[in-house]
N, C-alpha and C positions, 0 to 999 in steps of 0.2 A: 422592437427587439424580440427574437423568437425565445422559445423556452430554453433552448440549449445555452444561449448567452445570459439569460436570467440565472440559470443554475450556476453559472460560472462567476457572475458579477460578484456576489458577495464573498466568496473564498478569495477572490483577487483583491478586493478591497481589504479584507483583513490582512492579507499578506503585505500589501502596500503600507497599510498602518504600522504593522510591525518593522518593517524596513525603515520607516520614517524614525520610529522610536529608537531604533539602533543607531541611525545616523546621528540624531540629536545626542544621544548618550556617549558615542565613541568617534563620532565624526564621519566624513565622506569615504573614508578608507574602508569602512564596512562593506560597501557596495562595489568599491573599484577594485578590480583584481590586479594582482602584480606577478611578475614572473622572477622566481629565484632559482638559481642553478638549473635553469632550462625547464622549470616546472611551474604551471600557473598556481598561483597561491591567493591568499586573502581570505578574510573572514567568510564572505558569502560562498566563495568556490569550496572552502573546507566543509561549510554547511551541505552543499551539494554532494561532495565526496562521502561525507558521513551518512548522508540520507540515501545513498545507492542502494543498500541492502534492504532497507525498509521499503523503498520504492518497488524493488523487485517483488517483495512478498505481497505489498498492497495492490500490485496490478494483478497478481493471481487470485488475491482475495476479492478484488471487484468481479472478476469472472464468476467466481463461486456465488457471491452475493447476488449476481444478476440472475441466477438460477434459483433464487430463494434458498439459498444454503449459507453454510457458515464453515470455517475451518480453523479450529482452535488449536490444531497440532502443528502449525507451521513453526513455532519457536523451537519445539522438539525436533522437528524435521531439519532446522537449522543446525541444530546441535548435532545431529546424527551425520549429516552430510559433512560437516567440518570435522568430526572424529575419525569417520572413515578415511578420509584424504590425508589428514596429519598422521594417523597411525600408520597407514601404508608407506608414507614417505620416511618416517623415522626408523621403520624396520628394515628399510633397504640400505645397503652398504654405502651407496652413493646417492645422496640426496639431490645432486644437481642433475642427475640424468634425465634428459628430456622424455624419453619414452616412460620413465617412472611417473613423472608430474603428469603426463597426458592420461596414463592409465589410472592414476589415484583420481584425477578430476572426473574421468568418464564413469568410472565405478561409483564415485559418489553420486553424480547426477542420475545415473541409472537407478540406484537403489532409491533415492528420495522421489523420483518419478514413479516407481513401483508402489512406493508407500502412498503417495498421492492417489494412484489408482486404485488401491485397495480401500482407501477412504471413500472414494466415489462409488465403488462396488458396493460397499455397505449401505451406502444412502440409496442408490439407484435400485439394486436388485435384492437386497435383504430387507429394505423399508425401514432400516434404523435412521432415526431423526438425525440430521446433520450435526447438531451440537452435542448429542450423545456419542455418535460415531466417531467424531473427531476428539471429543474429550478423553476418550480411552486412550489414544496415542498420545495425547498431551501428556497424560499421567505416566504412561509407560515408557515414552519416546526418550526422555533424559536418562532412565534406566538402561535403555538399550544402548545409548551413546557411552554411559559409564562402563558397561560391560564391554565395548569395543576398545575402549582405552585403558581398561584395567583398573579404572578409578583413578587414573593419573591423568595429568594434564600434559600431552605430547607436545614437544617444543620443536618446531622446524629451524634450521639453520638459516640465518639471515642471508647466507650466501645462495640458498635454494632459489631456482626460478620461480617457485611456488608463490614466494612472498610478493613477486611482482605483480600478481593478480589483485593484490589490494593496495600496493605501494607504487606501481610503475605508472607511467604516463606515455600517451602518445601524441604527438604534436603538441606538447607541453601540457595538454589537458589529462588530468588523472585518469587511470584505467577504469575505476569503478564507475565513473561518470559516462565513459564511453559504452560500458557493458549494459548500464541501466538504460542509456538511450537506444541502443540497439534493440533490447528486449521490448522497450515501448512501442518502437517502431514496427517491430514484427507483430506484436498483438494488435496494434492499431490497424494495420493493413489487413490482418487476417480477419478482424471483426467488422471493420467499416468498408473495406473493399471486396468482400465476399458475403455470402449468405450467412456465414456463421453468427454474425453479431444479431442479425435478425431472428435466427434460431435461438440463440441464448435468451433473448428478450422474451420471445415467445414462450419458451418453457418456463421461465421465472414468472411471467406475467399471467399466464392461465395455462398450467399443465395439461388439464383434461382436454381444453380446445386444441392443444398442440398435439396431444395423442390421437385425437379423433381426425386431425388434418393429416395424420401420417408422419409426424415428425419423431425420430428415434430420441426421445427425451433422455432414456437412460445412457445411450451412448454419449450424449452430450454431456451429461452431468458426470460420467466417469472422466471425459475428456478435461473438463475445466478443474476437477480435483487433481488430475494429473499434471495439469500445467502449474497449478498453484503448488504442489510438491516439488516440481521441478525448479521453480522460482526459489522457493525456500531453500533447496538444496544450494543453489547457485548463490543466494545471498550468504549462506554459511560458509561457502568457500572463499568468499571476498573478505567476510569477517575474520576468518581464520588466517588467510594470507596476510591481512593488514596487522594482526596481532603476533603472527608466527607461531600460533599455538591454538589448541581446541579445548575450551573449558566446557565440558559436559553440563556442569551445573548452572553456570551463568551464561553461557553463549546464547544469543537470542532470547533471553529471558524476558517474558511478557511483550515480546515484539508483536505477538499476534493482536494485542489490544491497540497498539499504536497503529497497525495496519487497519483495523476496523475503524479507528477514529479518522484516519486518512481518507478512507473510502466514503464515510458519512459526511465529512467536512467537504468532500468533493462533488457532494450533491447525489450519490446514488443511494437509493432507499433500500433498507434492510428487508423489504417485503419483496423484492425481486423486480425483475422487469428492466426498465431503462437503465443504463449504466454509463459512466463518464470517466474515461481514462484520463482525460486531460485534468478533470477535476480532482481526481485522485493524485495525480502527480503535484498539483497545487497544495492538496491538503498535506501531502508528505513534506514539501518545502515549508508549509506553515509550522508544522510540529518540529522540524529541525530549527527553524529561525526562533521559534518560541523558546527552545532550550537555551539558545545563545542570549536572548532578550533577558531572560530572568537573571542571568549573571551580570549582563552589561548594566541594568538598572539597578545593581547592588542588592537584589534579592537572594536569599539563600536557596539552596538546591531544594529544600523542602517544599518550595512553592511549586515545583514542576508538575506534579500530578493535578494540584489545584488549577493551575494556569490552564493546562490542557482541557480540563472539565469546563472551565469558564468560556473558552474560545469555542468548543463544540457546541455548548449552550447558545452562545450568541449566535453562531452561523445556523443552527437549527431553527432559532427564532426568526432570524432575518430571511431564511429560505420559505419561512411559512406564509403563505398568501393571507391566511385568517389574522396571524399576529400583525402583519404589515397594515392590513385593512384596519385593525382596531386602533393601532398607533396613529395612522392618518386621519381616522375618522373625524377628529375635531377640526382638522384644517380643510376638509372637503366643503366646498360651498353646498349650502343647502338648496335643494330644488325650490323654484318660486312656485308658489301655489296661487294659482290665480283666482279670483272671486267668481263664484258661479254666475252664470248669465242669468239675468232676471226672467222669470217665467212669463211667458206670453199670456196676456188676459184673453180669455174665452169670452167672446161677446154673449151677452145674454139673449135667448130665443123669445 
C-alpha cells in the first residue's frame, strides 16, 4: 500500500463507521437515495448537498495550507459574497432578470477573488504571517458585509432564478453537488495534471529551496489565496441562494474551522507540502455525516463540537505511525535471539 492510500485509509474507515452507525439507528434508507418530484433526495444526498459550500471552502483551504499558510477570513468572505449578490438583486426593480442575476454573481465572485488576492499579497509581499493577515479580515469582513446590507438581512424573492443556485437540480441531482464536483475536478486537474501541484508542494515544503530553484513562490502564494477567496465567495452565493437571504452576522459563521478540520482529517499536514484533495473531500463528508449522526443516535446538538474534536483526535492518532507502532508493539512477534556460538578452543603451544 502506497503512502497516498495509507493517508486515505483511516478517513475512509471513519466515514464507513459513521454510515454503519446511522444505518443501525435509522435503517438502510439513510444511504439509499430516493427521487421525489424529479429531485434526488434521501438522508445521505442531503448531507452531500448541505456540505457543498463547506467543500468549496475546504478545497481552497487545502491549497493555502499546502503553501504553509492558513486563511481564517473565509467565513467573512462568504458573508461578503452573499451580501453583495443579495443586495444587488433586491435593489433592482425586476429580481427575475437573467442579466441582473449574472451581474450580481459575477460582481460577488470578482470582489471575493480580489479579497483573497489581497490576503495573499499581505502574506507574500508584505511578509505578514498568514494567521495575522487573514485574522484582520476575519474581524473586519463581517462589518463590511453589514455595511453592504445596511445592517439588514436582504431577502430575495423565491421566484428569482438566483435561488436555483442553491435549490435547483440538473438531471435530478441538486445543483450545489454539481458545482462542488466541477470545482473539485477543475482544481484536481490543475494541480495533478500540470506542474502547479508540484510547485505548491515545493513552496510549502521548502520555501527557500524553491526560491533558489527559480520558482516564483510569491506569485503562487497570491494565486492560492485568490482561489481560496473565490471558493469562499461561491460558497456564500450557494448558501444565500438556498436560504433566499444574506445574514452578515451568521452566514458562514465558523465555517473556517470546519474547513481546517476537513483538511486535517483528510491527511494534509498544517506544516505545508503534500496535500490531498480527495482526503479533504472525505473529511467534509465525515463532518456532514457526523452532524446527522449526533441527532440520529439521540444526542443533543450540544455534542456537535465535542464529537468533531473526538473524530479529529482519533484520525490524527490513527494517521500517526508512532502511535500505531506503540499500539501494535505488544502484538508484534519478538525477534528470536540465538545463543552465541561457543568460542573455539585455542590449542596450547
